[in-house]
Structures are given as structure tokens and as C-alpha cells.
LUMTI-540885 format. One record per residue (C-alpha): residue number from 1; residue in one letter; x, y, z. Coordinates in pm, whole numbers. Last residue first. Example, Ala and Ser with C-alpha at 12.3 -4.5 7.8 and 13.67 -1.06 7.14 Angstrom:
% LUMTI-540885
<rec><k>2</k><r>S</r><px>1367</px><py>-106</py><pz>714</pz></rec>
<rec><k>1</k><r>A</r><px>1230</px><py>-450</py><pz>780</pz></rec>
***
This chain:
% LUMTI-540885
<rec><k>244</k><r>P</r><px>3504</px><py>2797</py><pz>1887</pz></rec>
<rec><k>243</k><r>T</r><px>3190</px><py>2582</py><pz>1928</pz></rec>
<rec><k>242</k><r>R</r><px>3053</px><py>2606</py><pz>2278</pz></rec>
<rec><k>241</k><r>R</r><px>3050</px><py>2419</py><pz>2606</pz></rec>
<rec><k>240</k><r>R</r><px>3290</px><py>2152</py><pz>2493</pz></rec>
<rec><k>239</k><r>L</r><px>3246</px><py>1776</py><pz>2535</pz></rec>
<rec><k>238</k><r>T</r><px>3574</px><py>1580</py><pz>2510</pz></rec>
<rec><k>237</k><r>A</r><px>3570</px><py>1402</py><pz>2847</pz></rec>
<rec><k>236</k><r>A</r><px>3192</px><py>1352</py><pz>2846</pz></rec>
<rec><k>235</k><r>G</r><px>3211</px><py>1204</py><pz>2496</pz></rec>
<rec><k>234</k><r>L</r><px>3491</px><py>972</py><pz>2603</pz></rec>
<rec><k>233</k><r>G</r><px>3276</px><py>846</py><pz>2888</pz></rec>
<rec><k>232</k><r>L</r><px>2974</px><py>808</py><pz>2662</pz></rec>
<rec><k>231</k><r>A</r><px>3186</px><py>617</py><pz>2408</pz></rec>
<rec><k>230</k><r>L</r><px>3310</px><py>384</py><pz>2684</pz></rec>
<rec><k>229</k><r>L</r><px>2955</px><py>326</py><pz>2812</pz></rec>
<rec><k>228</k><r>T</r><px>2839</px><py>235</py><pz>2461</pz></rec>
<rec><k>227</k><r>C</r><px>3142</px><py>11</py><pz>2405</pz></rec>
<rec><k>226</k><r>G</r><px>3061</px><py>-176</py><pz>2727</pz></rec>
<rec><k>225</k><r>A</r><px>2696</px><py>-221</py><pz>2629</pz></rec>
<rec><k>224</k><r>I</r><px>2796</px><py>-356</py><pz>2286</pz></rec>
<rec><k>223</k><r>V</r><px>3053</px><py>-590</py><pz>2443</pz></rec>
<rec><k>222</k><r>A</r><px>2800</px><py>-721</py><pz>2698</pz></rec>
<rec><k>221</k><r>I</r><px>2545</px><py>-783</py><pz>2420</pz></rec>
<rec><k>220</k><r>D</r><px>2804</px><py>-981</py><pz>2223</pz></rec>
<rec><k>219</k><r>A</r><px>2898</px><py>-1190</py><pz>2529</pz></rec>
<rec><k>218</k><r>L</r><px>2531</px><py>-1268</py><pz>2596</pz></rec>
<rec><k>217</k><r>L</r><px>2483</px><py>-1375</py><pz>2234</pz></rec>
<rec><k>216</k><r>T</r><px>2795</px><py>-1593</py><pz>2238</pz></rec>
<rec><k>215</k><r>G</r><px>2677</px><py>-1760</py><pz>2559</pz></rec>
<rec><k>214</k><r>T</r><px>2354</px><py>-1855</py><pz>2385</pz></rec>
<rec><k>213</k><r>V</r><px>1997</px><py>-1739</py><pz>2450</pz></rec>
<rec><k>212</k><r>G</r><px>1762</px><py>-1987</py><pz>2287</pz></rec>
<rec><k>211</k><r>S</r><px>1617</px><py>-2069</py><pz>1945</pz></rec>
<rec><k>210</k><r>E</r><px>1943</px><py>-2004</py><pz>1763</pz></rec>
<rec><k>209</k><r>Q</r><px>1981</px><py>-1890</py><pz>1399</pz></rec>
<rec><k>208</k><r>T</r><px>1816</px><py>-1548</py><pz>1380</pz></rec>
<rec><k>207</k><r>V</r><px>1886</px><py>-1445</py><pz>1739</pz></rec>
<rec><k>206</k><r>Q</r><px>2250</px><py>-1550</py><pz>1694</pz></rec>
<rec><k>205</k><r>Q</r><px>2274</px><py>-1354</py><pz>1369</pz></rec>
<rec><k>204</k><r>M</r><px>2148</px><py>-1044</py><pz>1546</pz></rec>
<rec><k>203</k><r>A</r><px>2419</px><py>-1084</py><pz>1811</pz></rec>
<rec><k>202</k><r>E</r><px>2682</px><py>-1127</py><pz>1539</pz></rec>
<rec><k>201</k><r>V</r><px>2566</px><py>-805</py><pz>1374</pz></rec>
<rec><k>200</k><r>A</r><px>2595</px><py>-616</py><pz>1703</pz></rec>
<rec><k>199</k><r>Y</r><px>2931</px><py>-776</py><pz>1776</pz></rec>
<rec><k>198</k><r>S</r><px>3076</px><py>-656</py><pz>1447</pz></rec>
<rec><k>197</k><r>L</r><px>2918</px><py>-314</py><pz>1511</pz></rec>
<rec><k>196</k><r>P</r><px>3143</px><py>-275</py><pz>1816</pz></rec>
<rec><k>195</k><r>L</r><px>3470</px><py>-270</py><pz>1618</pz></rec>
<rec><k>194</k><r>V</r><px>3768</px><py>-434</py><pz>1793</pz></rec>
<rec><k>193</k><r>A</r><px>3730</px><py>-776</py><pz>1624</pz></rec>
<rec><k>192</k><r>S</r><px>3678</px><py>-609</py><pz>1286</pz></rec>
<rec><k>191</k><r>I</r><px>4039</px><py>-492</py><pz>1292</pz></rec>
<rec><k>190</k><r>A</r><px>4166</px><py>-847</py><pz>1350</pz></rec>
<rec><k>189</k><r>E</r><px>3942</px><py>-978</py><pz>1071</pz></rec>
<rec><k>188</k><r>L</r><px>4088</px><py>-718</py><pz>838</pz></rec>
<rec><k>187</k><r>W</r><px>4443</px><py>-823</py><pz>931</pz></rec>
<rec><k>186</k><r>G</r><px>4363</px><py>-1189</py><pz>871</pz></rec>
<rec><k>185</k><r>A</r><px>4206</px><py>-1134</py><pz>531</pz></rec>
<rec><k>184</k><r>M</r><px>3832</px><py>-1187</py><pz>542</pz></rec>
<rec><k>183</k><r>Q</r><px>3654</px><py>-1524</py><pz>532</pz></rec>
<rec><k>182</k><r>D</r><px>3622</px><py>-1548</py><pz>912</pz></rec>
<rec><k>181</k><r>R</r><px>3444</px><py>-1213</py><pz>912</pz></rec>
<rec><k>180</k><r>P</r><px>3165</px><py>-1334</py><pz>686</pz></rec>
<rec><k>179</k><r>V</r><px>3134</px><py>-1096</py><pz>386</pz></rec>
<rec><k>178</k><r>F</r><px>2859</px><py>-836</py><pz>339</pz></rec>
<rec><k>177</k><r>L</r><px>2723</px><py>-795</py><pz>693</pz></rec>
<rec><k>176</k><r>G</r><px>3032</px><py>-936</py><pz>860</pz></rec>
<rec><k>175</k><r>C</r><px>3112</px><py>-622</py><pz>1060</pz></rec>
<rec><k>174</k><r>L</r><px>3395</px><py>-506</py><pz>832</pz></rec>
<rec><k>173</k><r>L</r><px>3209</px><py>-292</py><pz>578</pz></rec>
<rec><k>172</k><r>A</r><px>2956</px><py>-153</py><pz>827</pz></rec>
<rec><k>171</k><r>Q</r><px>3234</px><py>-75</py><pz>1076</pz></rec>
<rec><k>170</k><r>P</r><px>3429</px><py>116</py><pz>814</pz></rec>
<rec><k>169</k><r>L</r><px>3106</px><py>303</py><pz>726</pz></rec>
<rec><k>168</k><r>V</r><px>3015</px><py>414</py><pz>1080</pz></rec>
<rec><k>167</k><r>F</r><px>3269</px><py>645</py><pz>1246</pz></rec>
<rec><k>166</k><r>A</r><px>3461</px><py>782</py><pz>948</pz></rec>
<rec><k>165</k><r>P</r><px>3161</px><py>778</py><pz>715</pz></rec>
<rec><k>164</k><r>M</r><px>2948</px><py>957</py><pz>980</pz></rec>
<rec><k>163</k><r>L</r><px>3198</px><py>1239</py><pz>1030</pz></rec>
<rec><k>162</k><r>Q</r><px>3061</px><py>1425</py><pz>727</pz></rec>
<rec><k>161</k><r>V</r><px>2725</px><py>1459</py><pz>903</pz></rec>
<rec><k>160</k><r>A</r><px>2892</px><py>1639</py><pz>1194</pz></rec>
<rec><k>159</k><r>Q</r><px>3088</px><py>1854</py><pz>949</pz></rec>
<rec><k>158</k><r>F</r><px>2762</px><py>1971</py><pz>793</pz></rec>
<rec><k>157</k><r>E</r><px>2624</px><py>2054</py><pz>1136</pz></rec>
<rec><k>156</k><r>T</r><px>2920</px><py>2282</py><pz>1193</pz></rec>
<rec><k>155</k><r>R</r><px>3221</px><py>2283</py><pz>1425</pz></rec>
<rec><k>154</k><r>A</r><px>3273</px><py>1907</py><pz>1450</pz></rec>
<rec><k>153</k><r>F</r><px>3509</px><py>1708</py><pz>1676</pz></rec>
<rec><k>152</k><r>A</r><px>3292</px><py>1713</py><pz>1990</pz></rec>
<rec><k>151</k><r>S</r><px>2990</px><py>1606</py><pz>1782</pz></rec>
<rec><k>150</k><r>A</r><px>3161</px><py>1274</py><pz>1712</pz></rec>
<rec><k>149</k><r>L</r><px>3143</px><py>1167</py><pz>2079</pz></rec>
<rec><k>148</k><r>L</r><px>2774</px><py>1248</py><pz>2109</pz></rec>
<rec><k>147</k><r>G</r><px>2710</px><py>1064</py><pz>1782</pz></rec>
<rec><k>146</k><r>L</r><px>2910</px><py>763</py><pz>1902</pz></rec>
<rec><k>145</k><r>A</r><px>2700</px><py>749</py><pz>2221</pz></rec>
<rec><k>144</k><r>V</r><px>2372</px><py>785</py><pz>2029</pz></rec>
<rec><k>143</k><r>G</r><px>2477</px><py>516</py><pz>1777</pz></rec>
<rec><k>142</k><r>L</r><px>2566</px><py>286</py><pz>2068</pz></rec>
<rec><k>141</k><r>L</r><px>2222</px><py>359</py><pz>2212</pz></rec>
<rec><k>140</k><r>A</r><px>2070</px><py>249</py><pz>1880</pz></rec>
<rec><k>139</k><r>C</r><px>2273</px><py>-71</py><pz>1893</pz></rec>
<rec><k>138</k><r>L</r><px>2155</px><py>-129</py><pz>2251</pz></rec>
<rec><k>137</k><r>V</r><px>1797</px><py>-82</py><pz>2129</pz></rec>
<rec><k>136</k><r>A</r><px>1856</px><py>-346</py><pz>1860</pz></rec>
<rec><k>135</k><r>A</r><px>2001</px><py>-594</py><pz>2112</pz></rec>
<rec><k>134</k><r>A</r><px>1709</px><py>-547</py><pz>2352</pz></rec>
<rec><k>133</k><r>V</r><px>1455</px><py>-583</py><pz>2069</pz></rec>
<rec><k>132</k><r>L</r><px>1624</px><py>-901</py><pz>1943</pz></rec>
<rec><k>131</k><r>V</r><px>1626</px><py>-1043</py><pz>2296</pz></rec>
<rec><k>130</k><r>G</r><px>1254</px><py>-971</py><pz>2330</pz></rec>
<rec><k>129</k><r>V</r><px>1177</px><py>-1143</py><pz>1998</pz></rec>
<rec><k>128</k><r>P</r><px>1311</px><py>-1476</py><pz>2121</pz></rec>
<rec><k>127</k><r>G</r><px>1519</px><py>-1678</py><pz>1873</pz></rec>
<rec><k>126</k><r>A</r><px>1433</px><py>-1859</py><pz>1548</pz></rec>
<rec><k>125</k><r>L</r><px>1300</px><py>-1551</py><pz>1373</pz></rec>
<rec><k>124</k><r>D</r><px>1090</px><py>-1539</py><pz>1055</pz></rec>
<rec><k>123</k><r>L</r><px>1022</px><py>-1199</py><pz>896</pz></rec>
<rec><k>122</k><r>D</r><px>685</px><py>-1201</py><pz>723</pz></rec>
<rec><k>121</k><r>L</r><px>708</px><py>-846</py><pz>578</pz></rec>
<rec><k>120</k><r>W</r><px>357</px><py>-742</py><pz>685</pz></rec>
<rec><k>119</k><r>T</r><px>363</px><py>-896</py><pz>1031</pz></rec>
<rec><k>118</k><r>L</r><px>710</px><py>-962</py><pz>1173</pz></rec>
<rec><k>117</k><r>S</r><px>882</px><py>-682</py><pz>978</pz></rec>
<rec><k>116</k><r>L</r><px>621</px><py>-416</py><pz>1056</pz></rec>
<rec><k>115</k><r>A</r><px>622</px><py>-504</py><pz>1425</pz></rec>
<rec><k>114</k><r>L</r><px>1004</px><py>-497</py><pz>1417</pz></rec>
<rec><k>113</k><r>V</r><px>1019</px><py>-155</py><pz>1252</pz></rec>
<rec><k>112</k><r>V</r><px>762</px><py>-5</py><pz>1490</pz></rec>
<rec><k>111</k><r>G</r><px>919</px><py>-154</py><pz>1803</pz></rec>
<rec><k>110</k><r>V</r><px>1271</px><py>-62</py><pz>1694</pz></rec>
<rec><k>109</k><r>Q</r><px>1177</px><py>303</py><pz>1650</pz></rec>
<rec><k>108</k><r>L</r><px>973</px><py>321</py><pz>1970</pz></rec>
<rec><k>107</k><r>L</r><px>1264</px><py>172</py><pz>2164</pz></rec>
<rec><k>106</k><r>S</r><px>1492</px><py>414</py><pz>1978</pz></rec>
<rec><k>105</k><r>V</r><px>1288</px><py>703</py><pz>2117</pz></rec>
<rec><k>104</k><r>L</r><px>1335</px><py>572</py><pz>2470</pz></rec>
<rec><k>103</k><r>G</r><px>1708</px><py>535</py><pz>2408</pz></rec>
<rec><k>102</k><r>F</r><px>1712</px><py>884</py><pz>2259</pz></rec>
<rec><k>101</k><r>A</r><px>1593</px><py>1025</py><pz>2588</pz></rec>
<rec><k>100</k><r>L</r><px>1816</px><py>801</py><pz>2802</pz></rec>
<rec><k>99</k><r>A</r><px>2127</px><py>873</py><pz>2595</pz></rec>
<rec><k>98</k><r>Y</r><px>2062</px><py>1248</py><pz>2594</pz></rec>
<rec><k>97</k><r>G</r><px>2015</px><py>1251</py><pz>2970</pz></rec>
<rec><k>96</k><r>L</r><px>2327</px><py>1038</py><pz>3009</pz></rec>
<rec><k>95</k><r>L</r><px>2518</px><py>1292</py><pz>2803</pz></rec>
<rec><k>94</k><r>L</r><px>2396</px><py>1591</py><pz>3002</pz></rec>
<rec><k>93</k><r>D</r><px>2448</px><py>1431</py><pz>3342</pz></rec>
<rec><k>92</k><r>L</r><px>2795</px><py>1318</py><pz>3230</pz></rec>
<rec><k>91</k><r>K</r><px>2886</px><py>1676</py><pz>3139</pz></rec>
<rec><k>90</k><r>G</r><px>2771</px><py>1801</py><pz>3477</pz></rec>
<rec><k>89</k><r>L</r><px>2468</px><py>2022</py><pz>3530</pz></rec>
<rec><k>88</k><r>P</r><px>2446</px><py>2244</py><pz>3837</pz></rec>
<rec><k>87</k><r>M</r><px>2378</px><py>2547</py><pz>3612</pz></rec>
<rec><k>86</k><r>T</r><px>2641</px><py>2742</py><pz>3417</pz></rec>
<rec><k>85</k><r>M</r><px>2669</px><py>2433</py><pz>3196</pz></rec>
<rec><k>84</k><r>L</r><px>2314</px><py>2484</py><pz>3073</pz></rec>
<rec><k>83</k><r>R</r><px>2390</px><py>2831</py><pz>2940</pz></rec>
<rec><k>82</k><r>E</r><px>2698</px><py>2708</py><pz>2753</pz></rec>
<rec><k>81</k><r>L</r><px>2505</px><py>2411</py><pz>2619</pz></rec>
<rec><k>80</k><r>T</r><px>2232</px><py>2633</py><pz>2479</pz></rec>
<rec><k>79</k><r>G</r><px>2477</px><py>2867</py><pz>2306</pz></rec>
<rec><k>78</k><r>G</r><px>2342</px><py>2804</py><pz>1956</pz></rec>
<rec><k>77</k><r>S</r><px>2664</px><py>2633</py><pz>1847</pz></rec>
<rec><k>76</k><r>R</r><px>2643</px><py>2391</py><pz>2140</pz></rec>
<rec><k>75</k><r>E</r><px>2274</px><py>2310</py><pz>2102</pz></rec>
<rec><k>74</k><r>R</r><px>2315</px><py>2260</py><pz>1727</pz></rec>
<rec><k>73</k><r>L</r><px>2619</px><py>2040</py><pz>1783</pz></rec>
<rec><k>72</k><r>T</r><px>2418</px><py>1814</py><pz>2014</pz></rec>
<rec><k>71</k><r>G</r><px>2134</px><py>1783</py><pz>1762</pz></rec>
<rec><k>70</k><r>V</r><px>2366</px><py>1712</py><pz>1468</pz></rec>
<rec><k>69</k><r>S</r><px>2557</px><py>1438</py><pz>1650</pz></rec>
<rec><k>68</k><r>T</r><px>2239</px><py>1287</py><pz>1799</pz></rec>
<rec><k>67</k><r>V</r><px>2033</px><py>1274</py><pz>1479</pz></rec>
<rec><k>66</k><r>V</r><px>2316</px><py>1137</py><pz>1264</pz></rec>
<rec><k>65</k><r>F</r><px>2427</px><py>870</py><pz>1513</pz></rec>
<rec><k>64</k><r>M</r><px>2065</px><py>775</py><pz>1587</pz></rec>
<rec><k>63</k><r>I</r><px>2001</px><py>703</py><pz>1218</pz></rec>
<rec><k>62</k><r>I</r><px>2320</px><py>499</py><pz>1173</pz></rec>
<rec><k>61</k><r>L</r><px>2279</px><py>288</py><pz>1487</pz></rec>
<rec><k>60</k><r>P</r><px>1908</px><py>232</py><pz>1426</pz></rec>
<rec><k>59</k><r>F</r><px>1980</px><py>100</py><pz>1071</pz></rec>
<rec><k>58</k><r>V</r><px>2263</px><py>-137</py><pz>1169</pz></rec>
<rec><k>57</k><r>G</r><px>2086</px><py>-334</py><pz>1442</pz></rec>
<rec><k>56</k><r>L</r><px>1765</px><py>-412</py><pz>1253</pz></rec>
<rec><k>55</k><r>L</r><px>2001</px><py>-462</py><pz>957</pz></rec>
<rec><k>54</k><r>M</r><px>2118</px><py>-789</py><pz>1109</pz></rec>
<rec><k>53</k><r>P</r><px>1758</px><py>-903</py><pz>1155</pz></rec>
<rec><k>52</k><r>G</r><px>1680</px><py>-847</py><pz>784</pz></rec>
<rec><k>51</k><r>V</r><px>1978</px><py>-1033</py><pz>635</pz></rec>
<rec><k>50</k><r>R</r><px>1892</px><py>-1397</py><pz>709</pz></rec>
<rec><k>49</k><r>D</r><px>1511</px><py>-1378</py><pz>710</pz></rec>
<rec><k>48</k><r>F</r><px>1529</px><py>-1157</py><pz>399</pz></rec>
<rec><k>47</k><r>M</r><px>1727</px><py>-1425</py><pz>214</pz></rec>
<rec><k>46</k><r>G</r><px>1512</px><py>-1719</py><pz>327</pz></rec>
<rec><k>45</k><r>P</r><px>1327</px><py>-1759</py><pz>-2</pz></rec>
<rec><k>44</k><r>Q</r><px>1430</px><py>-1486</py><pz>-250</pz></rec>
<rec><k>43</k><r>D</r><px>1282</px><py>-1138</py><pz>-297</pz></rec>
<rec><k>42</k><r>L</r><px>1580</px><py>-959</py><pz>-147</pz></rec>
<rec><k>41</k><r>V</r><px>1487</px><py>-627</py><pz>-314</pz></rec>
<rec><k>40</k><r>Y</r><px>1129</px><py>-667</py><pz>-193</pz></rec>
<rec><k>39</k><r>R</r><px>1217</px><py>-711</py><pz>172</pz></rec>
<rec><k>38</k><r>L</r><px>1498</px><py>-455</py><pz>155</pz></rec>
<rec><k>37</k><r>L</r><px>1260</px><py>-186</py><pz>31</pz></rec>
<rec><k>36</k><r>I</r><px>1024</px><py>-256</py><pz>322</pz></rec>
<rec><k>35</k><r>M</r><px>1316</px><py>-256</py><pz>567</pz></rec>
<rec><k>34</k><r>L</r><px>1439</px><py>77</py><pz>428</pz></rec>
<rec><k>33</k><r>L</r><px>1094</px><py>234</py><pz>464</pz></rec>
<rec><k>32</k><r>S</r><px>1072</px><py>126</py><pz>828</pz></rec>
<rec><k>31</k><r>P</r><px>1425</px><py>252</py><pz>898</pz></rec>
<rec><k>30</k><r>V</r><px>1329</px><py>592</py><pz>745</pz></rec>
<rec><k>29</k><r>G</r><px>994</px><py>632</py><pz>922</pz></rec>
<rec><k>28</k><r>V</r><px>1087</px><py>604</py><pz>1289</pz></rec>
<rec><k>27</k><r>I</r><px>1392</px><py>827</py><pz>1332</pz></rec>
<rec><k>26</k><r>L</r><px>1330</px><py>1045</py><pz>1027</pz></rec>
<rec><k>25</k><r>G</r><px>963</px><py>1096</py><pz>1114</pz></rec>
<rec><k>24</k><r>V</r><px>1061</px><py>1186</py><pz>1469</pz></rec>
<rec><k>23</k><r>T</r><px>1308</px><py>1438</py><pz>1326</pz></rec>
<rec><k>22</k><r>R</r><px>1043</px><py>1586</py><pz>1097</pz></rec>
<rec><k>21</k><r>H</r><px>785</px><py>1605</py><pz>1374</pz></rec>
<rec><k>20</k><r>D</r><px>999</px><py>1823</py><pz>1598</pz></rec>
<rec><k>19</k><r>H</r><px>748</px><py>1924</py><pz>1867</pz></rec>
<rec><k>18</k><r>R</r><px>771</px><py>1593</py><pz>2053</pz></rec>
<rec><k>17</k><r>L</r><px>1146</px><py>1593</py><pz>1995</pz></rec>
<rec><k>16</k><r>Q</r><px>1187</px><py>1911</py><pz>2200</pz></rec>
<rec><k>15</k><r>S</r><px>982</px><py>1770</py><pz>2485</pz></rec>
<rec><k>14</k><r>L</r><px>1184</px><py>1447</py><pz>2474</pz></rec>
<rec><k>13</k><r>I</r><px>1507</px><py>1646</py><pz>2500</pz></rec>
<rec><k>12</k><r>R</r><px>1379</px><py>1850</py><pz>2796</pz></rec>
<rec><k>11</k><r>R</r><px>1246</px><py>1541</py><pz>2976</pz></rec>
<rec><k>10</k><r>T</r><px>1582</px><py>1366</py><pz>2940</pz></rec>
<rec><k>9</k><r>T</r><px>1766</px><py>1671</py><pz>3073</pz></rec>
<rec><k>8</k><r>A</r><px>1538</px><py>1676</py><pz>3375</pz></rec>
<rec><k>7</k><r>L</r><px>1603</px><py>1303</py><pz>3422</pz></rec>
<rec><k>6</k><r>T</r><px>1980</px><py>1366</py><pz>3429</pz></rec>
<rec><k>5</k><r>V</r><px>1939</px><py>1656</py><pz>3672</pz></rec>
<rec><k>4</k><r>G</r><px>1732</px><py>1443</py><pz>3909</pz></rec>
<rec><k>3</k><r>V</r><px>1974</px><py>1149</py><pz>3887</pz></rec>
<rec><k>2</k><r>S</r><px>2267</px><py>1373</py><pz>3979</pz></rec>
<rec><k>1</k><r>M</r><px>2628</px><py>1304</py><pz>3879</pz></rec>
***
């Protein structure tokens, strides 16, 4: 692995995104619009304050999963990856470059959505804002890592989008967003315990309910980071130069 090569990959991805206004609009605009809709759908005292922070982790994960899986597949099907891999560029360099580039974009995404939520939408947080930002960016990076991993199993961009329900929706149903995990059937709770989005939602709940940084919050962040690194490692192991 080379730091220089990884940073060069990051610069290339950011340069492409700078000229792709639609993708940037999707990454930043869609979560903002969803939070605005959520605020007025949950027009009850305290309801938005309880649910809003949890979705600050869910929305970035879903958006970054779609953007990353489709973007990586497009580069592979177009022959870009095959040309890059003839250069001194390892698979891990490529994936880390993607993760760093989209991580910076996700920081912009989370910053815009959070600023909107704390000002116009009157979101009330008990915990520190910086911890919420860090947790939300980690969730976005997890979406990037899962998107890179999913792209290895797709042959077309349409298939990459179709993989989202398999990778994301089961986690969204079992993460505690709709029903508390301890109220689920035992076997469902056991499954949710191995899904990274469960820990993302729990981390957001901790920021909402606790004024300080708790041991549970730190453990949740460590699990999210570990799952992100694991998904990147699996993505590097399964990455192909071109689509057969």
C-alpha cells in the first residue's frame, strides 16, 4: 500500500465529483430534503428530536452505498479499473482512495444536513454535536465500504442498485429504528446484534439522550469503524478489474 497512490486516487475521485453536479446534488440535497419532510411529518413535541438524530446515520449510509456501488461498477465496466490496475496501484490503494474521497464528501453532507436540522428544523440534542458528526461520517464511510463490496457482485449498474435491499433494508428493519431491539423476538435480536447499522442507531440514540460521551457510545463507534475496515478488506479481496 502506498500513501501517495491512495491520495492520487482520492484527488481523481474528488475531481470527477466536482464536475458531476447531479451526484453532488444527490449526496447533499436528498438527505436534506428527507430531514425537512421528516420534521413536518413528525409534527409532535419531542418526536423529531428522538427520531431525527438516528436518521442522520441511516440516510448517509444509504446514499453513499448507492453512489459508491454504481460509481465503482461504472469504472470497472468502462475499463477504467483495468487500466488503473496496470499501474502501481493495489486494490487496497484504490478502495482506500475511494473511502477517503467519499468520506470528505460525506463530511460536507453531514455538515449541511446537521446545520439545517439544528437551525431551521430546531433539532434538540443532549450530547455534543462533534460526536454526532463523527458518528454520522462513520456511518457514511460504512455505506461507502458496503457499496464497494456490493459492486463486486454486480455486472450492471441496475444490479448494483438492486443489491441495496439485500445489504441495507434488513439492517434498517432490525436496527431498532422502528421497534426497540430488546422488544424483538430473541432470534431477531440476535441477528440485529451482528448488523453494523444497529450500533449506528444506538450511537445516535446515545448522543440524543446523554449529555456526555458514554462507554456504550465509544463501543458503538468502535464497532462501526471495525465493520467499515472489514468491509473494505472484503472489498479489496473480491474486487475485479473488469466486468465479465
